[in-house]
Structures are given as structure tokens and as C-alpha cells.
C-alpha positions in Angstrom: 30.1 63.4 74.0 30.8 60.2 72.0 30.3 58.1 75.2 27.0 59.6 76.5 24.5 58.3 73.9 25.7 54.7 74.5 24.9 55.1 78.3 21.3 56.1 77.8 19.0 53.5 79.3 15.6 52.2 78.2 13.8 55.0 80.0 15.6 57.5 77.7 17.7 58.9 80.6 21.3 58.9 81.8 21.8 57.4 85.2 25.1 58.2 87.0 26.5 56.2 89.9 27.3 58.2 93.1 30.1 57.0 95.4 30.1 58.0 99.0 33.7 56.9 99.7 35.4 58.1 96.5 36.9 61.4 97.9 39.0 62.2 101.0 36.8 65.2 101.9 33.6 63.2 102.0 32.1 64.7 98.9 30.1 62.4 96.7 31.8 61.5 93.4 30.0 60.6 90.2 30.9 58.0 87.5 29.6 56.2 84.4 29.1 59.0 83.4 30.6 61.6 85.6 27.9 64.2 85.6 29.7 66.4 88.1 32.3 67.1 85.4 30.1 68.8 82.9 31.8 72.2 82.2 29.9 75.2 83.9 31.6 78.4 82.7 32.2 78.0 79.0 30.1 78.2 75.8 30.8 74.6 75.2 29.6 73.6 78.7 26.4 75.6 78.3 25.7 73.9 74.9 26.5 70.5 76.4 24.2 71.1 79.4 21.4 72.1 77.1 20.9 68.4 76.1 19.8 67.6 79.7 16.1 68.4 79.5 13.2 68.1 82.0 10.4 65.6 81.4 7.3 67.0 79.6 5.4 69.3 81.9 8.4 69.6 84.3 11.2 72.1 84.9 14.7 71.8 86.3 15.4 73.8 89.5 18.9 74.4 90.8 19.6 75.2 94.5 23.2 76.4 94.9 24.9 77.2 98.2 26.4 80.6 97.7 30.1 81.1 98.7 29.7 78.3 101.2 33.4 77.7 101.7 34.0 81.3 102.7 31.0 81.3 105.0 32.3 78.2 106.7 35.8 79.5 107.2 34.5 82.8 108.6 32.4 80.9 111.1 35.1 78.4 112.0 37.7 81.1 112.5 35.2 83.4 114.4 36.6 86.2 112.2 34.4 89.2 113.2 35.1 91.3 110.1 34.1 88.5 107.7 31.2 87.5 109.8 29.8 91.0 109.8 30.3 91.4 106.1 28.3 88.2 105.5 25.6 89.2 108.0 25.3 92.6 106.3 25.1 91.0 102.9 28.2 92.9 101.6 30.0 91.6 98.6 32.7 89.6 100.4 35.4 90.0 97.7 34.9 93.8 97.4 34.9 94.0 101.2 38.2 92.0 101.4 39.8 94.2 98.8 38.7 97.4 100.7 40.4 96.1 103.9 43.6 95.0 102.2 43.9 98.1 100.0 42.6 100.5 102.8 39.9 102.1 100.7 36.2 102.4 100.7 34.0 99.8 99.1 33.0 102.4 96.4 36.7 102.8 95.4 37.4 99.1 94.9 38.2 98.5 91.3 37.4 95.3 89.4 41.1 94.3 89.4 41.3 94.8 93.2 38.2 92.7 93.7 39.6 90.0 91.4 42.8 89.8 93.4 40.9 89.6 96.7 38.6 86.9 95.2 41.6 84.8 94.2 43.0 84.9 97.7 39.7 84.4 99.5 39.3 81.1 97.7 43.1 80.4 97.7 43.4 80.4 101.5 41.1 77.3 101.6 43.8 75.4 99.7 46.8 76.9 101.6 47.8 79.1 98.6 51.3 80.6 98.8 52.6 83.8 97.2 53.8 82.1 94.0 50.4 80.4 93.3 48.6 83.5 94.3 50.7 85.7 92.0 49.9 83.3 89.0 46.2 83.2 89.9 45.8 87.0 90.4 48.1 88.0 87.5 50.4 90.1 89.8 54.1 90.0 90.7 55.3 87.6 93.4 56.5 90.6 95.6 53.0 92.2 95.3 51.4 88.9 96.1 53.5 88.5 99.2 52.6 92.0 100.4 49.0 91.3 99.7 49.0 88.1 101.7 50.7 89.8 104.6 48.2 92.6 104.6 45.4 90.1 104.3 46.4 88.3 107.4 47.0 91.5 109.3 43.4 92.5 108.6 41.9 89.0 109.2 44.1 88.0 112.1 41.5 85.5 113.5 41.5 83.7 110.2 45.3 83.4 110.3 45.2 82.1 113.9 42.6 79.5 112.9 44.8 78.2 110.0 47.8 77.9 112.2 45.8 76.2 115.0 44.4 73.7 112.5 48.0 72.8 111.4 49.1 72.5 115.0 46.2 70.2 116.0 46.8 68.1 112.9 50.5 67.6 114.0 49.5 66.8 117.6 46.6 64.4 116.9 47.6 63.0 113.5 44.2 64.0 112.1 41.7 66.8 111.7 37.9 66.7 111.8 34.8 68.6 110.8 32.2 70.0 113.1 30.1 66.9 112.4 33.0 64.6 113.4 34.3 63.4 110.0 38.0 62.7 110.4 40.9 62.5 108.1 44.4 61.3 109.1 47.6 63.0 108.0 50.8 61.0 108.5 52.8 63.1 106.1 52.9 66.1 108.5 56.0 64.5 110.1 57.7 63.9 106.7 61.3 65.0 106.5 60.7 66.2 103.0 59.6 69.8 103.0 57.4 69.5 99.9 55.5 66.5 101.2 55.1 68.1 104.6 53.8 71.4 103.0 51.3 69.5 100.9 50.0 67.7 103.9 49.7 71.0 105.8 47.6 72.5 102.9 45.3 69.4 102.9 44.9 69.6 106.7 43.9 73.3 106.4 41.4 72.5 103.6 39.8 69.5 105.2 37.7 71.1 108.0 36.3 73.5 105.4 35.6 71.2 102.4 34.7 68.3 104.7 32.1 70.4 106.5 30.7 71.5 103.1 30.3 67.9 102.2 28.6 67.1 105.5 26.2 70.1 105.0 25.3 69.0 101.5 24.7 65.4 102.6 22.5 66.5 105.5 20.6 68.8 103.2 19.9 65.9 100.8 18.7 63.7 103.7 16.4 66.5 105.1 15.0 67.4 101.7 14.3 63.8 100.9 12.4 63.3 104.2 10.3 66.4 103.4 9.4 65.1 99.9 8.5 61.7 101.2 6.4 63.0 104.1 4.4 65.2 101.8 4.3 62.8 98.8 5.5 65.7 96.6 5.9 65.2 92.9 9.5 66.4 92.7 12.7 64.4 92.5 16.4 65.1 93.2 18.3 64.4 90.0 21.9 65.4 90.7 24.3 66.7 93.4 27.1 68.7 91.9 29.5 70.0 94.5 27.5 72.9 96.2 24.4 72.4 94.1 21.3 70.3 94.1 19.4 69.8 90.9 15.6 68.9 91.1 13.0 68.1 88.5 9.5 69.2 89.4 6.2 70.2 87.8 6.3 73.5 85.9 3.5 75.0 88.0 5.2 74.0 91.4 6.0 77.1 93.3 5.5 76.3 97.0 8.2 73.6 97.2 11.0 75.9 96.0 11.1 78.2 99.1 10.6 75.0 101.3 13.7 73.4 99.9 15.7 76.6 100.2 14.7 76.9 103.9 15.7 73.3 104.6 19.1 73.8 102.9 19.8 77.1 104.7 18.8 75.6 108.1 21.0 72.5 108.0 23.5 73.9 110.5 23.7 76.9 112.8 26.9 78.8 111.9 28.0 82.2 112.9 27.3 83.2 109.2 24.0 82.5 107.6 24.0 80.0 104.7 22.5 81.4 101.5 21.0 79.4 98.6 20.7 80.8 95.1 17.9 79.4 92.8 17.8 79.1 89.1 15.2 77.2 86.9 14.6 76.3 83.3 13.4 73.6 81.0 17.0 72.5 80.3 20.2 72.6 82.3 21.9 75.0 79.8 19.5 77.8 80.9 21.3 78.2 84.2 
């Protein structure tokens, strides 16, 4: 907070610097100031975001890819159960819990859904039973049983993760559907900890790397549309899975157009979904 006022430029705005080569996954990074690091889920973060205000007569509109990592991994793994859940617009975390706990969706408790959510996101990072137990607030034995049951239910997902590790060992690299590559020399390390860490990163890269590719392509396609139509809207920020625009308060037609462009960037087995929020300041989201 102390730093931000000193970074305001003559136009009365903060201007961050985006770096295309600052991350291994291909995501853009932000610096001076890092506007991707503003807290999202706390009262303090909401208060801090409220100081970012649209220009007079304008509003801020957020376009956020919903559960994009899970949609990507369901598609890459060709896991039919997950694919059908997304196509039918079922709550994916409740659906996962119903499969693992062998119950109906109606009988999934908040605690069961929370455990499933922790593992759904954890598999992207190669989460083991110890980390999952800590994340879900359950015992290690229960976490181990949960993971075993999870991979029994989603066998194609398990096969994809193992195949990714094997390809990484054979080729020395992994790549995204768009061809972005990352090398992994530590997969042959004699130290188990280093080797395990490299395996986790190898599993993660095709997912997070493709998410980064999708977001960059979305930014390019939306920019081309705005320029072609000379629309009075501008892209202010890219924060992970979200694009933040400033546009006139009475602008309505552009919002569904941007959503359509973002949802049409790539043809996956699972449809991409974009959630939209708008307000005069960022804290309203």
C-alpha cells in the first residue's frame, strides 16, 4: 500500500509491466507494481481492490474462465465421466464426491464436496496423500483411501498422468497442445525428492501451459475484434484466468461478443465457460 501512490503516473493511473518470459508455464507475470498479486478472497483484498476505479462514464467488466484447469485436464485425459459432467453442467466437485463416496449428488455433504474440490485441484500439482490430508483436513490414511478411490473412478485421468510422466522421461520435455515446450532434466536425478518434484512439474505443465496459451490467444483475438470495430473498450489487466476491461457504462453488445471469443479460442472435449462480473470499481467483484 505504501508503494502504490508513488507509482501513479501523470495520467493518474497505475501502469504495470507484463513479462512474457517470467514464468516457466508461459503465464504473463506482472511487476512494478505486481497487479496480479492483489488479494482476491479476503476483506482486506476487497478493500484494496476498491481503490481501482473505472474512468468517469465507464465500468470495469471481468471475464473469468471458470474451472479452466479441470476442463483442460478432463479433455486432455479423455476422461468420459468428467467430460459428461462438464457437458451436463453438473457441479464438478459434487460430482467427484458422489463418485468417490458412492452416493447420489443430493447426498453429497459440504465436507465431502470440499475434500473432492481439494483433490480435483491438487491432482494438477501432483498432490500426494500427505499434502491432500493437510489441504482437506483429514487423516493421512483417509486421504490415501480417497486418492485410491478417486483414481479407480477416473482411471483415464490416472492413465494420462502416468503417460505424461513417461513421455517426459523419454523425451526430456513435455509440451502443450499449442506446442509450448518445457524441458525437465531432473527426471533422471538420483535424489528421490528432486525427481518427484520434477514429475509433479511435468504433470502440471501441459495443463497450466495450455491455460496460458488459451489466455494469450484470447487476448490476441479480442484485441483484433476491438480494433476491427473501433470499439471504445480497453483491456486493462490479465490476472491468471481473468481479463479485466474498461468500457462505457451503457455498453452491452460487446460483453457477449468478448465472452464468445474467449469461449471459442480452442475446441476441447469440454466446453470453455466464462463468468462475467461488472462494477464501477474492482472491489465490487
